[in-house]
N, C-alpha and C positions, 0 to 999 in steps of 0.2 A: 299155959304159962301166962301170968299176969302182964299187963302193959306196964312199962316203966312209969314210975310215979309222975315225972314231969309231963309225960305224954298224956297220962290220965287226967292230970290237972288242966292241961290245955283243952281237952275235950269237954271237961266239966265246965270250964269257963265259957266255951261256946254255947253250951246248953243254957247256962245262966243268962247269957246275952240274947238268947233266942235266935242264934245265928248258926246253929248246927246244920251242916250240909249233909245231904244223902243222895244216893243214886236212885232215880225213879224211871220207870218205863213211860214213854210218851203215850198219852191217851189220844184217841181219835177225836180231837176237839178242833175248833176253828183256830188256826195257827196265827197267833200274834207274838210268837216267841222265837222261832227259829231264825237262823241267819240265811236261810234259803230264799233270798229276796226275789229271785226271778223264777223260782220253781224248777230250776234246772237239775236239782238233785234227783228229780223223778222223771227226767226227760228220756223217753225211750229212744228218741232220735240220736241223742248224744251217746246213750248206752250202746246202740248198734254201731254208731260211728267209731267208738273206741274199739269195739270188737273187730271192726273191719281193718283198723290200723294195725292191731295186733296180728291179724291174719295176714295182711299184706307183707308184714315184716317177719313172719314166721317166728313169733316170740310167745308161744303158748307155754308160759311158765307161771306158776303160782307165786313165786318169790324172786327177788333179785339175786339171791345166793351170796351176797356179801356187800361190803361197803362199796362206794363208787370208786375208791382208789384200789380196790382189790378186783372182785369179779362182777360187781353190780352195775357197772356203767354201760348198760345195754344201749343199742343205737337209737332207741326212742328218745333218750335224753338229748342227743345232738339235734334230732329233728324238732323236738319241742323247744329247746332253748334257742335255737336259731329263729324259730317262728316267733317266740316271745320277744326276742331282741328287736326284730323288725317291727312287730306290732306296737311295741312300746317306744320305738324310736330311740334306741340306745345301742351302744356297741356290743354289750354282752349281757347274758342272763345266766343265772346259776340257780337251779332248782334245789330246794331243801325239802325235808319230809313234812314240815309244818311251819306255820308262822312263828310258833314258839322257838323251834329249832333255828330258824333263820335269824331271829333277833338275838338269841343267846349266842349263836355263832359269830354274828357280826360284832356286837358290842363287847364281847369278851376278847376279841382278837384285834380289832382295828384301832380304837383309841389306846394309846400307849402311856406309860408312866411319863409324867410331865405334860401331858395333854389335858385339855379341859372339855367337858361335856356340859352343855346347857340344854335342859329338856323341859318341855311343858309339864306342869304338875299333874296333868290328867292323862299322861301317856299310859299305854297298856302295861300290865304287869310283866309281860315278857320282855319289854324294853327295859324296865326297871331291873329285872333279874339279870339281864345281860350286862347292864351298866354296873351292877354290884360286883360282877366278876372281872371288871376291867380294873387296871391299875391307874387309870386317869382320874383326875379330880372331877366330881360331878356336882352341878348346881341346878336346882329346879327354879323355874320362873313362873310367875302367876299366869294362870290359864289365859291364853290368847292375849296377853298383855305385852305389847311390843315395847312400850316405854319401860316397863320393869326389866325386860330382857336387855335393852340398850343400857340401862343404868347399871346392871350387873356386869355387862361386858366392859363398860367404861371403867369400872373399879378393878378390873382384872390386872394384876401386876404383869408388866412386860417380861417376857421370858423367851430366851433363844431356844430354837428347836422345839417349840411347842405349837401344837395345832389346836384349833377350836372346832368342835362339832356341835351343830345345832340340830335338835331332834324334836320332831312333832309327828302327830297323826294328821292326815288330811281331813278325815271325818272321825270324830272322837266316838269311841265305842259305847260310852255310857251316856253322854249328853247329846250326841247326835249332831253337834254343831261342827263348823268347819274352821280350820286354821287359817290365819291371815298369810297365806303362802306367798303372795306377791311382796308383801312387806318384809317377810323373812328373807326372800331372795335379795332384796336391797341391802338388808343388814349383813348378809354374808359377804357381799362385795365390799362394804365399808370396813369390816373387821377381818377379812380374809379367812372366813370360816367355811366349813364343809357342811352342807345341808343334807340331812337324812330324813326321809318322809315315809311313814308307814301308811300305805294306801289300802289296808285291809277292807275297810268298809266303803271305799270309793270304787274299787275295781268292779267292772261290769255295770256300773250305774252311771258314773259321770264320764264325760268325754263323748265324742261323736259315736264311737263304737264300743264304749265301755272301757276305754283305756285308763280312766282314772282322772282325778281332779288336776293332777300335775299337767297332764297333756291338754286337758280342757282349758287351762290357763296359759298354756304355751310356755312353761318355764322348765321343761325337761332338761334343757342344756345347762341350767344353773344348779341342778340337783346332783349331788355326789352319789347318792345311793337311794333307791326306792325299794320298799318291800311291798310286794303284791301277793296276797294270799288267795288260795283257790277254794277255801272252805266256806266262803260266804256266798256272794252272788254267783260265782262260777259253779257252785253246787258239787264240787268234788273234793280233792284233798291235796295238801302240799302248799308250797309257797315258792316265790322266786325273789332273788335280789338282783336288781337291775343297776348297771353301772358300766364303767369302761372295762376294757379287756384286762388291764393291769389289776383292777380290783378283783375281778373274777379269779385271776391267777393267784392273787394273794390269799383269797378265801379258800381256794382249793388246797393251799399249802398250810394254812394256819387256823382255819375255822374248825374247832374240835367237834362241834355238833354235826358237821358234814363228814369229817374224816373218820370218826369212830362210831358210825351207826350204819346199819344195813340200809341199802338204798330202797327207794320205792319200787314195787314190782312193775313189770311192763304195762299191765292194764291200767294202773293208776296214772302213769305218765301218758299213756294213750288217751285217757279220759281228759286230761288237761289239754292236750293237743286238739281233741275233738271239740271241746268247748270253745277254744280260741279260734278254731276254724269257723265256728258258727258266729262268734263275735264279729269276725272280719266280714261276713256277709250281712246278716241282719238278725237282730234280737228284738222282735216286736214286744216282748215282755218288758223291756226297759221303759218304753213309753207308757205302758199300762201302769207300771210301778210309779212313775212320776205323776201320773194322773191320780193314782190312789193317795199319794202323799199330799197333793193339793186338796183332795176331797177330805182327807183326815183333818187337815188344818182348818178347813171350813167348818167341819162338824165340831171341832174343839170350841170354836167361837159360838156356834149355834147352841151348844150345851153349856155355855158360860164357864168353860173350864180353862180358859187361856192363862189365868193367873197361877194355875197349878202345873202347867206344862212348861218345860224349858223350850226356848226358841230353837227350832231346828227345821232345815229344809231337806233333810236326809230321810232315809228309811227308818231311822231310830228316833222315836218320839217318847220322851220320858216325863212321867207324871210324878212329881215329888209328893211323897206321903211319909212324913217323918215317923220313925219308930218301926222297928222290925216286926213287932206283933201286929201293928195296925196295917202295914202294907201286906203282910201275909194274909190277914183276915180278908182284905178286899180282893186279893188275888184268888183266894179260895172261893169267895162268893161269885166272882166272874167265872171261875172254873165250873161251878155248879150250873151256871147258865150256858155252859158249852164253849167258853172262850179260854184259850190257853195264853195267858199273859204272865210273864215271870216277874216275881218280886225280886228286886235287887237290894240286898241287905248290907248293913255295915257288918264287918269291916271292908267288904268289897268296895263300897262307896263310903265317904265320911259319914260319921254319925250325924243324924239330923237331915241327911239328904237321901235317905232310903227312897226307893221309887218303884213304880211299875214301869217296866221298859217295854214299850210297844215296838215290835219289829214288823214293818209293813212289807207286803209282798204283792207281786203282780197278780196273784190268784185270789187275793182278798176281794170280795164283792163289796159294792157300795152299801148294800144292806148289812153285811157283816160289820162294816166300819160304823155305820149309824147305830146299830144295836149295841155294840160293845161300849160306845161312848155314852149312849143313853143310860145303860146299866151303871157305868162308872159314875155318872152324874148323880144317880140316886144313892149310890153307896158312899160317895165322898162326903164326909162331914163338912158343913158350911164353913167352919172355922179353918179348914185346910185349903180352901180355895185361894188363900193368900200366902200359901206356904212355899211359893217358888223361891228357890235358892239362886242367888246371883253369884256367879263366879268371876 
């Protein structure tokens, strides 16, 4: 049976724009592309720790058997959520199956008709999708532009029974830069707003023990809700929404992505708990990652590439190479040299800001970092060295 005409035309347009996606197996190359920042996805210690937790609680099941409101809310959820709440210094924690599910569930249910959502223009697609499912009015503000946000808030008509929600990521997934969280915390006090922060790319990296950027800055008491995902630095799966007990109770009752999906199996929740138990003691990989970030930035300067890279102090370092074909060609050339660096194409990022997105890890050696940037410097056309996009 043929694909419907509208769908076929959409695929054809992607082909014409050289932006067609496909599923590929990962090759055994030097990893500068995965979100496994600390290498914990391959940790045997965590794997064995999760198995021990399952064993101690006699939960040898392959699946959860139902949604959390039916038969799937096994006791590991309580153990993990209580641990997460204490670790992140908040009243309550609610685990979702993924960061996408958490954002969809939160934004589709919390902001109501008559409310207002202000979100950074570079927030993740999952936040945008959740906002699109809300009945609240939504407005984007220029990336990390506090003055633009305040200007938009000042123009907001006064309305009774209306709430204002401010939404950002602490570390942005494509640019790798950080939100002005302290300034946003001041704004919410001025306008009586609720602050929501996605900590997906900060969890496990920032903070004394990987708590995230919010706790590193000491503003957790001012944040209404935090989303921390486990598929990046923690190296496992799922996500958690952190907030007060009333918020948790509300989401259990109204968040459809929690209510109407099968829960995570015991071993997945046990892995989350095993990772966080290790976070609470010591994660030496975090310091190695931070050292690699510093070294990578030094090598950018050494290879005269700083005008092509966006400024970032996180594990995400983006080199702007405008044009889908051009960035794909350079990524393929690096791949032939043994380096896995993903090209990020439009429309995932705006046209003209296509990029190579380097994800740094604790297990990348200094030699790997030096070699990949030396190769990039040879491949990058001279006229692209001034291609940096300012946001």
